[in-house]
C-alpha positions in Angstrom: -17.0 -7.5 3.8 -16.6 -9.9 7.3 -12.8 -9.9 6.9 -12.7 -6.0 6.0 -14.9 -5.2 9.2 -12.6 -7.5 11.3 -9.6 -5.7 10.3 -11.3 -2.2 10.8 -11.9 -3.2 14.1 -8.2 -4.2 14.8 -6.5 -1.3 13.8 -4.3 0.2 16.3 -3.2 4.1 17.2 -1.1 5.1 14.4 -1.2 2.3 11.8 -0.8 3.2 8.4 -3.2 1.5 5.4 -1.2 1.8 2.2 -3.1 1.6 -1.1 -0.9 0.7 -4.0 -1.8 0.3 -7.6 -5.2 1.1 -8.0 -7.5 3.2 -10.0 -9.9 2.8 -7.1 -13.2 1.8 -10.2 -14.5 -1.2 -8.4 -16.8 -0.3 -5.9 -15.9 -3.5 -3.6 -12.2 -2.5 -3.2 -13.2 1.4 -2.7 -15.8 0.2 0.1 -12.9 -1.8 1.6 -10.5 1.3 1.5 -13.2 3.6 3.0 -13.9 1.0 6.1 -10.6 0.3 7.1 -9.2 4.4 6.1 -12.1 5.1 8.5 -10.5 3.0 11.0 -7.1 4.1 10.5 -8.3 8.1 10.5 -9.6 7.6 14.1 -6.8 5.8 15.5 -4.5 9.1 14.2 -3.2 6.8 11.5 -2.7 7.7 7.9 -3.9 6.6 4.9 -1.3 6.6 1.8 -2.3 6.5 -1.8 0.3 5.4 -4.8 -0.2 5.0 -8.3 0.4 6.4 -11.8 -1.9 8.6 -11.8 -4.1 10.5 -8.7 -7.0 8.9 -7.1 -10.6 10.2 -8.3 -11.6 13.4 -6.7 -14.2 12.4 -5.2 -11.8 10.1 -3.0 -8.8 12.6 -3.0 -9.9 13.7 0.3 -9.6 10.1 2.2 -5.9 9.7 1.8 -3.6 11.5 3.9 -1.0 11.5 1.2 -1.1 11.1 -2.6 1.8 9.9 -4.6 1.5 9.7 -8.4 4.3 7.3 -9.7 5.4 4.0 -10.9 4.9 1.3 -7.6 8.0 -0.3 -8.4 10.4 2.8 -8.6 8.7 3.7 -5.2 9.5 -0.3 -3.8 13.0 0.2 -5.0 13.6 3.5 -2.9 12.0 2.1 -0.2 14.0 -1.2 0.0 17.2 1.2 -0.4 16.4 3.4 2.2 15.3 0.2 4.3 18.6 -1.3 4.0 20.5 1.5 4.5 18.6 1.9 8.2 20.6 1.2 11.1 19.7 -1.9 12.8 18.0 -3.4 9.5 20.5 -5.5 7.8 20.2 -5.9 4.0 20.0 -9.7 4.7 16.4 -9.2 5.8 15.1 -7.9 2.2 15.6 -9.1 -1.1 14.5 -7.9 -4.7 13.3 -10.9 -6.2 13.5 -10.3 -10.4 11.8 -13.9 -10.6 8.4 -13.9 -12.8 6.1 -15.9 -11.6 4.2 -17.8 -14.5 0.9 -17.1 -15.3 0.7 -13.6 -13.5 -1.1 -11.3 -15.5 1.6 -8.3 -15.8 4.4 -10.0 -15.4 5.9 -7.5 -13.2 8.8 -8.6 -11.2 7.7 -9.6 -7.6 8.8 -8.3 -4.4 10.1 -10.8 -1.4 10.3 -9.1 1.9 12.2 -11.9 3.4 
């Protein structure tokens, strides 16, 4: 928890905590999200949740925004938006369709170069 505490202490004004692809059923992960999320709230930031299902009712109030949907579909859309944004060339963002051997879910990897 030391690393999470350090991260929480170093949250800056307007930060965003983006919680992606977790059911929030693991207590340690939930504790980290609560710790850093509270710091982000105090810094007038946003705590955003993205997963196929809504967060548990007991945790939903901790998020500024909850998005129910596929993480990869969201990431592809975000990349397309970022690529089309003025001043951000498409050379800066790439989708990597290689699959890493041994990765449990074998989903495509996202490579933000």
